[in-house]
Structure formats: C-alpha cells, structure tokens
N, C-alpha and C positions, 0 to 999 in steps of 0.2 A: 608389459611395462616399457619395453624398449625394442626398437627394430634396428637391424643393420642390413644394408643392401641398397640398391640392387645393381646388377651388372649392366642392364640395358636401361638407357635413359627413359624410353617410352614407358617402361614398367614403373620406374621410380617416380616419374611425374604423376601418374595416376594414383599409385599407392600412397605417396606422401600426402596427397590431398585428404585421403581418408584418415591417415595418422594425425594430421593437423586438426581435423574436425574433432577427433576424440582426444586431442591433447596428449598424444603419445610421442615421446622424443624419438627421432630417427637419425641415425648416423649413416650418411651416404658413403658407399664404397664403390668406386668405379665409374658411376654415371657422371657425365660431364656437361650435359645440356645446360645452357646458361640459365634458362627459366626456372630450374629446380630451386635456385637460391635467389630468385628475382621476383617472388610473388608475395613478399611481406610476411612469410610464414615465421612463426616463433618457435616451432618444435623440430625444425629440419636443419641439420648441420652437415656441412661437407668439408672434409679435410683435404681432398684431392683437387686437382685442377678443374676449372670450368672450361668450357669449349673455347672461349675467347683467349684463354692463356695458351691452349694448344696451338691454335692458328698463329698467334703471335710468335711463338717459339719456332714454328716451321719457317716463317718468313724471315725472322731474325737470323736464323742459321744460314739461310740463303744469302742474306746481306753480308754476314760475316765472311763466308767463303768467297764471295765476290770481292770484298775488300782485301782479303788475304792474297788473292791470285790476280786481281785485275780483270777477271773474266766472270761473267754471270748472265743470267737470263733477263730478257726484257719483257717476255711474255710468259704467262702460265696458263695451265688448264686445270679444271676442277671436275672430278668425278666422285660423287657421293651417294651413299645409300639413302633411300627416301623416307626413313623414319625421323623422329625428332632429333636424334643425335647427328645423323648425317646432314640434315637440313641446317641445324644450328652451326655445325662446323663450316659448312660451305658459306653460310651467310657471313661468318666472321672472317673467313679468308677473303671474300669479296671486299669487305670494308677495309681490311688492312692492306690488301693488294693495291687498292685505289690510293690509299695514303702513301704507299711506298712507290707509286708510279709504275706498277706492273700492269701491262695490258692483259686482260683475260680474253683469250681467243677460243677457249672451249669451256663450257660450263653446263654440266648435265647431272640430273638426279636419276637414279635407276630404281626399279622395284626390287626389294630384297628377295633373294631366291632366284635371281636371274641365272640362267644356265648357258647363255650365249651372249658374249660381249663383243661379237664380231662387228656389229654396227657401230658401237662406240669406238672400237679400236680403229676402224676405217675413218671415222670422223676426226679422231685425234691425229692420225697420220696426215689427213688432209689439211687440218688447221695448224699443225706444226707448233704446238706450245713448246717452249724451251725448257720448262719444268712442269711436272704434273703432280698435283696434290690429290691424294686418294683418302676417302673415309669409308671403310668397308669392314663388315664383320667377317668372321673366318670363312664360311662356305663360299661367299661371293669373292673374297680375296683370292682364294685358291683357284677358282675358275678364271678370274681375270688374269692372274699372274701366269697361269699355264698358257692361256690363249695369247697374251701379249708376247710371251716368249716364243711361242710357235710362229707368231706373225712378225717376229723381229721388230718390235716397236722400239724405235730409237728416240730417246728423249735426251737432248744434249746435256742438260744440267740435272737430270735424274728424276726418278719417281720418289715422291715424298709422302709416305703413308703415315696416317695418324693412328696410333694405338690400336685397340680392338684386335682385328684379325692379324695384324702384323706384330702383335705381342704374344700371340698364342703359339705355344710349342707345336700344336697340331698343324698349324699352317706350314711350318718349316719342315715337318715330316712329309707333307703332301706335295710339295713343289720341288722341281729340280734346283740344285744349288746354282746352276748357271742362270736361272731365271731371276734370282734375287741378288746376284752380285752387284755391289755398288748402291743398292737401294737404301734410302734414308728412312728412318722410322722415328717419329716423335714418341718417346718412351715416357711413361708416367713415373718411372724410376730408373736409376742408372743401372743398365743391364750388366755392366761389369763391376758392380758395387763390391764384390768380394775381393777385387784387386786393390781397391782404395780404402775399404773399411774391413779389416781382417776379422772383426768380431762377427760379421755376417756369414762367414764361412760355415760355422756350425749350423746356422739356420738353413743354409743352402743344402748342407749334407743331409739334414733331417727331411727336407723337402724331396730330395732325390730318392731317399730310402722309402718314403711313404708313397710318392706319386710317380717315380720313374723319370722325372725330368727336373731341370734346374729351377731355382726360385724365379718366379715370373712377377711381372708388375702386379697382377691381380692377387697372386699369392702374398706378395709383400704388403699390398693394401689390406688384405685380411689380417695379416700378422700385426700390422700397425693398428688396425681397428680394435683388435683384442686388447692391446695395451692402452689404447686411448680410453676405451670403456672402463678398463681397470682403474685408470687414473680418475676418471669421472665418478665412478661409484665410491672410490675411497674418499673423495672430497664431499660427495653428497651424503655419505654415511647412512644411506637409505635407498630403497628402490621406489620410494614415492616419486611419482612422475614429475611433480613440480620441483622437488628438490634436485632430481636428476637434470631437469632442464636448466635450473639455476647453475648447476655445476658445469654444464656444457657452456653456458654463457661466459663463465669466468675461467675457462680452460686457457692454460699458458704453458704448454709443454716445450721445453727447450733442450732436453737431453733424454737419452734412454732409447729403448727398443721401438717405441712408437714412431721414431724418426728414421726407421729403416728405409723409407722411400727416398731419403736424401734431402728432405726438407730441413730447414734450420729451426722451424718452429711450427707448432699447431696452436692457433688461436683464432677464434671466430669473430667476424665483424657483425654488425647489426643485422645483416641478412643471413647469417649462419655460414658464411663462406670463409675458409682459411685463405687469407690473402697472401700468405707466405708459401703457398703450394707452387711447385714448379716441376718441370720435367727436364729431359735432356734429348738431344738428337743423336741417334746412332747411324753409322753407315756399315753395311755388310762388307767387310774386308777380309779376304782369305777365309771365307766361310764362317765368319764370326761377327756378330753385331758389336761394334766398337764405338764408344762415346766420342763424338767429334765436336759437340757443342753443348754447353758453353765451353769456350777455350780452356777455362780454369778446370773443367772436369775432364778434359782430354788427356788420356794416359800419355806419359812421356814417350816420345819417339813416334807417336802415331801421326801419319800424314794422310789426310782425306784425299780421295781420288776425285778430282774436279778440274775440268768437265769430265763427263762419263764417256769412255770409249764407245764408238759405234759398234754394232754387232759384227760388222765386217772386219773390225780391227782387234777383236778380242782373241 
C-alpha cells in the first residue's frame, strides 16, 4: 500500500513508474535526480533535495566564500558518475555555472565501477580547473580520492563533492585523512546538527549504538521518513491508497522529529516535490566535517580555509 525509497536515483526512476501505474503512493528517500518529480506523477512524493538544488548550493557556497575573501575561482571542472544521478547533477552544474560566469575547462562522465582514474587525473592537471565538482558513489569516490592524493592533485579552490560517497562513513574509513583535508561536501543535512539542535543527540546516540557510527544524512532521511509517514497515516485515518495519497498532498509539517534534516517545512507542490528542502556545505577541518554554508548555519568561531593550500605547503 505504500513504498519508501530508494537510495539510487536510477532505481527510483524505474520503480516509481511501476508504483504510479498501480497507484501506490511512494515516499522518496535519498534519490535526487530531477526527473523523479518532473514526470507529472500523482503518487510520488519527495521531501529531500532534487539535483538542481544540490548544484545550486555548491556554486552558491563558492560565491559566498569568494565574496567573503575577495578570492575565488574563475574556472571549474566536473567529474560525475555515468548513471541518472551523476548525469543529472552534472547537467545542473553546467547550467548554473554558465549563469554565474564560470568557465568549465574539464567536464567528463565516467563508468561506475572504474578502478583507475589516472587518465582523468592527468586531464584535470592539464586543464587546471580552479575548483572541481564531483558526483560519485562510495566505491568510486574511494578510488579517486586515494589516487588524487597519491598524484598530489592541486585544486586551488578545492574539491566540491556532492552527497552520496562523501556522506558515507565507509568512505572516511577507507581514505587517508590527509586526502580529504579541506574537501567540501554538499550535505543533505547538517552534519554537526547535534551541536545546534541538542534534541538530536539522543537520536545520534541510538544510531551509534545500533550501527557503530554517527547519524548520517541517509540515516536522518530514514528517521524523517518514518515520522513523515506517521503524520500522513494519522491524517489519512486509513491505509487506503487514495486516502493516503490525499494526505500526502495536504502535508504541512512545520515542527517535530520529521524535520531532523534541518528543513523548516515538509509540504509537497503539484509535482510532489518539497520546495522547502535544502542542504548545507561542509568543509573538512581538523579531521571533522564542519558546516560553513549557509553562513547562518556556520558554527560560531569557524573559519573556512580558502583558498586551499597546495600540497607542497601543507
């Protein structure tokens, strides 16, 4: 009568087509490909960011740091995995980079499961983008990060990774700390949320006890989804699919545990997208991902490192 999922956009795109055909409500958790909520479907609802939001946040953070310091990139590079999610993100970065007058000097999609990024790293070194945007799932991100570290890939205004691999605790266990110092990550939720919202500390504690690592974006999305569904079923008063869909349409959550992601509201537009969804940008400082954008979310006393020191000066 109801589906929740899925992590990968390519899976969600296909599976939601079947759910729509059979008129089964679907709450998306994690998948960000734009087309998921751009097909005119009536039974698919997404509380989290769509890809265009992620790309916008990455470039807005670059613009903010440039304004704060008077220094910033004029050129960028894009390296993205070749499934729906990576393609969608890369397309949005291109559009918004053009609007913001960034020159794209490197732009490449790669086959998921790639075990050698040496060719791409050589191209990046040759074309010298001043900032590099990545869209990678965990296994590929581990390989690229290790090889770019070994090859001493210098990007003056940093590597800017979007979610997925760079939000996975397994990624951080697999790569040297030196390889990720100063890296920026577009986070689907505020990674240091326990410092600014004390009530989340109990959730984080349970997460660590059950899984052995801290509350993650995808864990928080699952937690949020459970409370969102609870709200919907309470209002529907039934598990009848049409009544559940009607409750989805009238959702207006403005407080409570469903907002653990840091959103101010969950409400769905005519396409089933929560237009109030947003993320933050973190930077790895002193071995910890710390929120640096939006400025209002930046913890007191935190100073982003910008530009990024070259390997020879670290």
